[in-house]
C-alpha positions as CSV (number, residue, x, y, z in Angstrom):
1,M,8.5,168.2,161.5
2,L,9.0,165.3,158.4
3,S,10.4,167.9,156.1
4,K,13.0,169.4,158.8
5,L,14.2,165.9,159.6
6,M,14.6,165.0,155.8
7,S,16.4,168.5,155.4
8,L,18.9,167.5,158.2
9,F,19.3,163.9,156.7
10,L,20.0,165.2,153.3
11,L,22.3,167.7,154.6
12,G,24.4,164.9,156.3
13,L,24.2,162.8,153.4
14,V,25.3,165.5,150.8
15,R,28.1,166.4,153.1
16,F,29.2,162.9,153.6
17,L,29.1,162.0,149.6
18,T,30.7,165.4,148.6
19,G,32.2,167.4,151.3
20,S,29.8,170.1,150.3
21,Q,32.7,172.8,150.4
22,A,31.2,176.3,149.5
23,R,34.1,178.9,148.6
24,W,33.1,182.7,148.6
25,Y,35.4,185.0,146.1
26,G,34.5,188.6,145.5
27,C,31.1,188.4,147.9
28,P,30.5,187.1,151.2
29,P,27.4,185.0,152.0
30,K,24.9,187.7,152.6
31,A,21.2,187.8,153.2
32,E,20.0,189.9,150.3
33,Q,17.9,189.2,147.3
34,R,20.2,187.4,144.7
35,I,20.0,185.6,141.6
36,Y,22.7,183.0,141.8
37,F,23.5,181.5,138.1
38,A,25.6,178.2,137.8
39,N,26.8,175.8,135.3
40,H,24.8,172.6,135.0
41,Q,25.8,169.1,134.6
42,S,23.5,167.1,136.8
43,H,20.3,166.8,138.6
44,A,22.3,166.8,141.9
45,D,23.2,170.5,141.0
46,L,20.1,171.7,142.7
47,V,21.2,169.6,145.9
48,M,24.8,170.8,145.8
49,I,23.9,174.7,145.5
50,W,21.1,174.0,148.4
51,A,23.6,172.4,150.6
52,A,26.6,174.8,150.1
53,L,24.4,177.6,151.3
54,P,24.4,178.5,154.8
55,Q,21.3,178.1,156.8
56,E,20.2,181.9,156.8
57,L,20.5,182.0,152.9
58,R,19.2,178.4,152.2
59,S,15.8,179.5,153.8
60,I,15.5,182.7,151.4
61,T,16.8,180.8,148.4
62,R,14.9,178.8,145.9
63,P,16.4,176.8,143.3
64,I,14.6,176.2,140.0
65,A,13.5,172.6,139.3
66,A,12.6,171.3,136.1
67,K,8.8,170.2,136.6
68,D,8.7,167.1,134.1
69,Y,11.6,165.3,136.2
70,W,11.1,166.4,139.7
71,T,7.3,165.8,139.8
72,K,7.5,162.3,138.3
73,T,7.1,160.5,141.5
74,P,5.2,161.7,144.7
75,F,8.6,161.4,146.8
76,R,10.4,163.6,144.2
77,Q,7.7,166.2,144.3
78,W,7.5,166.3,148.0
79,I,11.2,166.8,148.6
80,T,11.5,169.5,146.2
81,T,8.6,171.4,147.7
82,A,8.8,170.6,151.3
83,V,12.6,170.2,151.8
84,F,14.1,172.6,148.9
85,N,11.2,174.9,148.4
86,A,12.0,174.9,144.6
87,V,10.4,176.8,141.7
88,Y,9.2,174.4,139.2
89,V,9.6,175.3,135.5
90,D,7.7,173.9,133.0
91,R,10.1,173.3,130.0
92,Q,7.1,172.3,127.9
93,S,5.1,175.4,128.7
94,G,3.2,177.3,126.3
95,T,-0.2,177.6,124.6
96,P,-0.3,176.1,121.1
97,P,-1.8,178.4,118.5
98,A,-4.7,176.3,117.8
99,A,-5.8,175.9,121.5
100,A,-5.5,179.8,121.6
101,A,-7.3,180.5,118.4
102,A,-10.3,178.0,120.1
103,A,-10.2,180.1,123.1
104,A,-10.4,183.4,121.7
105,P,-10.7,183.4,117.8
106,V,-10.8,187.1,117.5
107,E,-8.2,188.6,120.1
108,A,-6.1,185.5,120.7
109,V,-2.2,185.5,119.7
110,R,0.2,183.0,118.9
111,V,2.4,182.4,122.0
112,E,6.2,181.4,121.7
113,P,7.5,180.6,125.2
114,S,11.1,180.1,124.3
115,L,13.7,181.4,126.7
116,D,15.8,182.4,123.7
117,S,13.3,183.4,121.1
118,P,13.2,187.3,121.0
119,G,10.0,188.9,119.6
120,I,6.4,189.3,120.3
121,A,3.8,187.4,118.4
122,A,1.6,188.6,115.9
123,P,-2.2,188.5,116.5
124,L,-4.0,185.6,114.8
125,G,-5.6,186.9,111.6
126,T,-2.7,189.4,110.7
127,P,-2.7,189.5,106.9
128,N,0.8,190.9,106.0
129,P,3.3,189.1,108.1
130,A,4.7,185.9,106.8
131,E,4.0,182.7,108.6
132,G,6.1,182.4,111.9
133,E,7.0,186.2,111.4
134,Q,7.4,188.1,114.8
135,I,7.1,191.8,115.7
136,P,10.4,192.5,117.7
137,L,9.9,193.7,121.3
138,S,13.2,193.1,123.1
139,G,13.0,189.4,123.4
140,F,9.7,189.5,125.5
141,V,6.6,187.4,124.4
142,A,3.3,189.2,125.0
143,A,0.4,186.7,126.1
144,E,-2.1,189.2,124.5
145,M,-2.8,192.3,122.7
146,P,-5.7,194.8,122.8
147,A,-8.5,194.0,120.4
148,A,-8.5,197.6,119.0
149,P,-5.4,198.8,117.0
150,A,-2.9,200.9,118.9
151,A,-0.6,203.4,117.7
152,P,3.0,202.4,117.8
153,S,3.8,204.6,120.7
154,A,1.2,202.8,122.8
155,L,3.5,200.0,123.3
156,P,6.1,200.5,126.0
157,D,9.6,201.1,124.5
158,M,11.8,198.3,126.0
159,T,14.9,198.6,123.6
160,H,16.9,200.0,126.4
161,A,15.1,199.1,129.5
162,A,18.3,198.9,131.6
163,E,19.3,202.5,130.5
164,P,18.4,205.3,133.0
165,A,16.0,207.8,131.5
166,P,17.5,211.3,130.2
167,A,18.3,213.5,133.2
168,S,15.0,214.7,134.9
169,G,13.4,215.2,138.3
170,A,12.1,211.4,138.0
171,A,15.4,210.1,136.3
172,S,15.9,207.8,139.4
173,D,12.6,206.2,139.1
174,A,12.8,205.5,135.5
175,P,14.5,201.9,135.6
176,V,11.9,200.7,138.2
177,L,9.0,202.0,136.2
178,D,10.7,200.0,133.0
179,A,11.4,196.8,135.0
180,Q,7.7,196.8,136.0
181,A,6.7,197.2,132.5
182,L,8.8,194.2,131.5
183,R,7.2,192.1,134.1
184,D,3.7,193.0,133.1
185,A,4.5,192.2,129.4
186,L,5.5,188.8,130.4
187,A,3.0,185.9,129.1
188,P,1.4,184.1,131.9
189,D,2.6,180.8,130.7
190,D,6.1,181.7,129.8
191,P,8.7,179.6,131.6
192,L,10.1,182.6,133.5
193,A,6.7,183.5,135.0
194,P,7.3,181.2,138.3
195,L,10.8,182.7,138.6
196,V,9.4,186.4,138.3
197,R,6.7,185.5,141.1
198,A,9.3,184.0,143.2
199,L,11.6,187.2,143.0
200,E,8.5,189.5,143.4
201,S,8.1,187.8,146.7
202,G,11.5,188.7,148.0
203,D,13.1,185.4,147.6
204,S,16.5,184.8,146.0
205,I,16.7,181.9,143.3
206,V,19.2,179.9,141.7
207,I,18.9,179.3,138.1
208,F,21.1,177.2,135.3
209,P,21.3,179.6,132.3
210,E,22.3,176.7,130.0
211,G,18.7,175.5,130.1
212,T,19.7,172.0,130.0
213,R,22.6,169.7,131.4
214,G,26.1,170.0,129.7
215,Q,28.2,167.5,128.5
216,G,31.8,168.7,128.4
217,D,34.0,170.8,130.7
218,E,32.7,174.2,129.8
219,P,29.0,175.4,130.0
220,Q,26.8,175.6,126.8
221,P,25.8,179.0,125.6
222,F,23.7,180.8,128.2
223,K,20.0,181.4,127.1
224,S,18.4,184.7,127.4
225,G,16.6,183.8,130.7
226,L,19.1,185.6,133.0
227,Y,19.3,188.7,130.9
228,K,15.3,189.1,131.1
229,L,15.3,188.6,134.9
230,A,18.3,191.2,135.3
231,L,16.2,193.9,133.6
232,M,13.0,192.9,135.4
233,F,14.7,192.9,138.8
234,P,17.5,195.4,138.8
235,Q,17.6,195.5,142.4
236,A,18.6,191.9,142.5
237,V,22.4,190.8,143.0
238,L,23.8,188.5,140.1
239,V,26.0,186.1,141.7
240,P,28.0,183.6,139.4
241,A,28.7,180.1,140.9
242,W,30.8,177.2,139.6
243,I,29.8,173.7,140.8
244,H,32.7,171.4,140.8
245,N,32.9,167.7,140.3
246,V,29.3,167.2,140.9
247,Q,28.6,165.4,137.7
248,R,30.8,162.6,138.8
249,V,28.8,162.0,141.9
250,M,25.8,161.2,140.0
251,P,26.6,160.9,136.2
252,K,23.7,161.0,133.7
253,G,21.6,158.0,133.9
254,E,22.8,156.9,137.2
255,V,20.6,156.7,140.4
256,V,23.4,155.5,142.7
257,P,25.6,158.3,144.0
258,V,29.3,157.8,144.2
259,P,31.3,159.8,147.0
260,I,33.5,162.3,145.4
261,L,34.9,165.6,146.8
262,C,32.9,168.5,145.4
263,S,32.6,172.4,146.0
264,V,30.8,175.3,145.0
265,T,32.7,178.6,144.1
266,F,30.8,181.8,144.3
267,G,32.1,184.7,142.5
268,A,31.8,188.5,142.4
269,P,28.6,189.9,141.4
270,I,27.9,191.3,137.8
271,Q,25.2,193.5,136.5
272,V,23.7,194.6,133.1
273,E,25.7,197.7,132.1
274,P,23.8,200.5,130.6
275,G,22.9,199.8,127.1
276,E,24.3,196.3,127.1
277,E,22.7,194.1,124.6
278,R,21.4,190.4,125.4
279,R,24.3,188.4,123.9
280,P,27.4,190.3,125.0
281,F,26.0,190.2,128.4
282,L,25.0,186.5,128.3
283,D,28.5,185.6,127.0
284,R,30.2,187.7,129.9
285,A,28.0,186.1,132.3
286,R,29.1,182.7,131.0
287,R,32.6,183.7,131.3
288,A,32.3,184.8,134.9
289,V,31.1,181.4,135.8
290,I,34.1,179.6,133.7
291,A,36.5,182.0,135.4
292,L,35.8,180.4,138.7
293,R,36.8,176.9,137.6
294,E,40.4,177.8,138.1
295,L,40.0,179.4,141.6
């Protein structure tokens, strides 16, 4: 009951301060699994997107929240959990090499949990690669590898995970199998892991692919998390969104909001095209967000 009352209070407050206008271009508000991706200029972005969605979508959509910021106080943690049903992302996630070596000196691997660092870490004790060198595996980081050496063909080929398999009786099932393989290859402490769990449960999510708040009018280059999620969940609809003016409501470093008319514009969905590489897709997704600024 308390969370419901707080939800109603916040909706009224946000709409009073910002107007909370939602504008739908290219797609209607629809109860289907979606990954909304938007520009990021304020901690209030999370609240703005949440308030802009209609009730039937708000109840099935989970915004991501930086764990280090939104769990700093009991009140922040309660409101993001009980009211927004947010997914916490640990920006400091990852197991240091020393800790991994101490836990399992024979089979441990170095884990590099960056959202934009392609590659799979080499097993500890590997003599040939130079320090820090990685074995490429389409941008995914594996948490562990078998103790016994495996033939190269034992590893799943993820280079073109989004492409359909060659024509055959089971061709329609290939993308699903590839998507499952990509999810299985994700390290448990990868920053994307909580988002994967939320999507696997059937929820929609809201992400900010810049990874951190921007300072100018245009979003910073997108990190690879959006691309990875699109490959792992090809059934999810990717909807770009532009949040307008919210940085002026609560500028960085300020705690008192200022009444300013704001809006969220939702655009036409996009998808990863067959054979499309990571950076071209991310640049195209960023352009789709920027294009909404002029609408």
